PATOR-894788 format. One record per atom (N, C-alpha, C, O, CB): residue in one letter; y negated, z, x. Coordinates in steps of 0.001 Angstrom, whole numbers, plus 500000, padded with zeros to 6 digits. Each point is the difference from the previous one (the first is absolute). Glycine has a CB too. Layout:
BEGIN
AYZX...
***
This chain:
BEGIN
X064838342419245319X501158498430499421X500960499864500766X501142500118499556X497290498359499722X501331501238502071X500859499604501200X500703500942499967X501207499762500008X497546499070501358X500848502448498588X500903500973499888X501281500191499216X501147500266500357X496960500322500162X501424499227498483X500820499941498720X500774498574500124X500938499929499206X497268501598499220X501602497236502451X500947498846500338X501140501071501181X501169500379499916X496608496889499815X501553502836500898X501077500822500677X501197501338500128X500972500408500636X497330498388499820X500876501461498537X501192501547499164X500845498866499534X500975499821500730X497426502717497964X501504496657500309X501003499444499462X500741499159500991X501120500483500167X497724499687497750X500989498909502702X500739499301501111X500754501399500651X501175500189499686X496912497466500852X501249503295500343X501239501895500273X500739499533499376X500921499330500467X498029503033499497X500846497881498589X501221500694499317X500977498816499465X501039500393499469X497461501816499730X501351496799500854X500416498485499838X501848500120501358X501229500047500045X494972498404499431X502470501531501329X500772500041501191X501266500936500423X501056499653500530X496793499617499885X501616502321499094X501000501251499407X500967499545499315X501157500342500246X497265501134499503X501321497818499441X500803500184498636X501003498888500571X501176500135499663X496913500617498054X501594498202503080X501169498787500760X500428500679500952X501213499806500089X497817498000499641X500566502977501125X500770500568501009X501591501443499137X501199500170500221X495653499251501803X502026501276496958X500960501051499344X501303499340499269X501127500495500009X496711501030499576X501804497339499823X500893499043499524X501444499479500736X501128500158499533X496598499316499598X501875499775502324X500543499872500765X500823500678500176X501104499619499612X497621499575500826X501153502341500328X500553501010500245X501096500818498897X501054500613500174X496806499212501283X501616499965497783X501047501012498819X501019498291499620X501231500004500030X496394502735498240X501659496131501446X501089499097499673X501328499980501339X501196499781499806X496667498633498633X501590501830502645X501186499956501680X500942500953499423X501089499830500548X497215499998501976X501749501196496518X501212500688499581X500657499865499162X499637500190498839X499669500842501855X501971498562499675X500756499325498616X501283501298499291X500427500934500679X499353495960500704X500515502911497554X500978500807499240X501099499075499882X499870498799499766X498528502664498940X503131499394501536X501262499744499831X500206499791498389X500523499080499372X500097502261502891X498963499481497456X500185500041498516X499084499221498720X499920500261498800X500893501893502266X498399496526499980X499130499564498710X500448499517498920X499581500127498849X499147499485502441X502304499723499195X500371499501498742X500256500307498453X499731499429498944X500760499962502866X500257501965498622X500173501023498759X499175500518499911X500051500409498840X501640499979501136X497071500109500633X498486500625499487X499699499370499241X500065500329498816X499075500417502727X500159497439499112X499341499174499050X500577499817498549X499465499884498897X499868499050503147X501730501083498311X500810499750498479X499324501288498915X499618499957498830X503184499028502488X497260502004499587X499589501229498785X498568499903500296X499596499752498864X502521502181501038X497129498083500626X498442499698499781X499695499031498909X499095500260499207X500558500109503176X501103498432497514X499853498687499117X500050500825498552X499018500212499289X502354497621502408X500339502688497961X500203500563498988X498914500692499917X499149499291499465X503021500612500526X497372501241500295X498599501046500044X498923499705499331X499651500360498875X500812500114503078X498813498556499136X498689499369499620X500871499086498907X499202500424499163X498910499597503323X502504499386496977X500439499342498768X499568500679498571X499450499469499035X502500499788502476X498499502147498685X500484500902498777X498470500620499894X499613500381498895X503405500296501552X496032499433500812X498950500543500439X499066498451499272X499092500136499180X501916501875503434X499251497243497667X499051499130498910X500216499942499131X499070500433499319X500463498544501541X501440500629498450X500816500000498212X499296500961499794X499239499614499113X503312499736500645X497011502443500673X500182500766498944X498011499750500250X499477499939498887X503648502079500990X496240497900500820X498534500269500475X499241498659499201X499025500201499276X501558501124503490X499890497505497416X499852498888499660X499744500470498113X498925500048499401X502702498484503107X498756501547497342X500426500077498083X499266501412499523X499585499990498841X503344498816501189X496862502438500762X498905501125500176X498587499494500002X499098500435499285X502510500839502061X498300497775499521X498647499288500574X499714499645498723X499160500722499464X501161498319502990X500261499777496674X498955498677499103X499712501605498352X499274499956499007X502684495967501824X499080505286499702X500326500597498657X498326500812499872X499132500068499130X504224500354501040X496867500226501562X498506500526499955X498862499166499869X499155500256499142X501687501243502110X499000497086499855X499121499842499459X499654498875498524X499111499162499849X500703501837502662X501064499340496774X499740499867497963X499729500913499667X499331500092498970X502049498698500226X498998502295501500X499335501139499184X498016500512500374X499102500469499301X504068500477500777X496908498759500916X498963500165500784X498973498888499336X498933500500499642X502503500435502598X498703497605497525X499155498960498759X500202501026498615X499002500519499500X501790496481501546X500362503206498475X499768499859498479X499037501854499859X499489500277498915X503518497621500108X496902503052502075X498821500884499899X498883499461499991X499203500180499079X501813501213501823X498643497546500547X498716499477500154X499487499386498535X499077500324499253X501485499183503394X500600499316497278X499556499283498738X499621500723498753X498875500046499503X502507498389501357X499496502012498786X499806500377498447X499592501735500196X499766500694499010X502365497238499700
***
């Protein structure tokens, strides 16, 4: 059990170090790419969420009826 705790702590430390290393790099076109990414994610969510509800409805309809 202690070995699993140690493994989790090691993963957390490595994740923090990797995040800090990646965060240190800056992007010159951040504002343009951030706007484009926001638009893309919004479009993806606008399509995926209604499709998920339809799929859930079909699943429930097939199971209940």
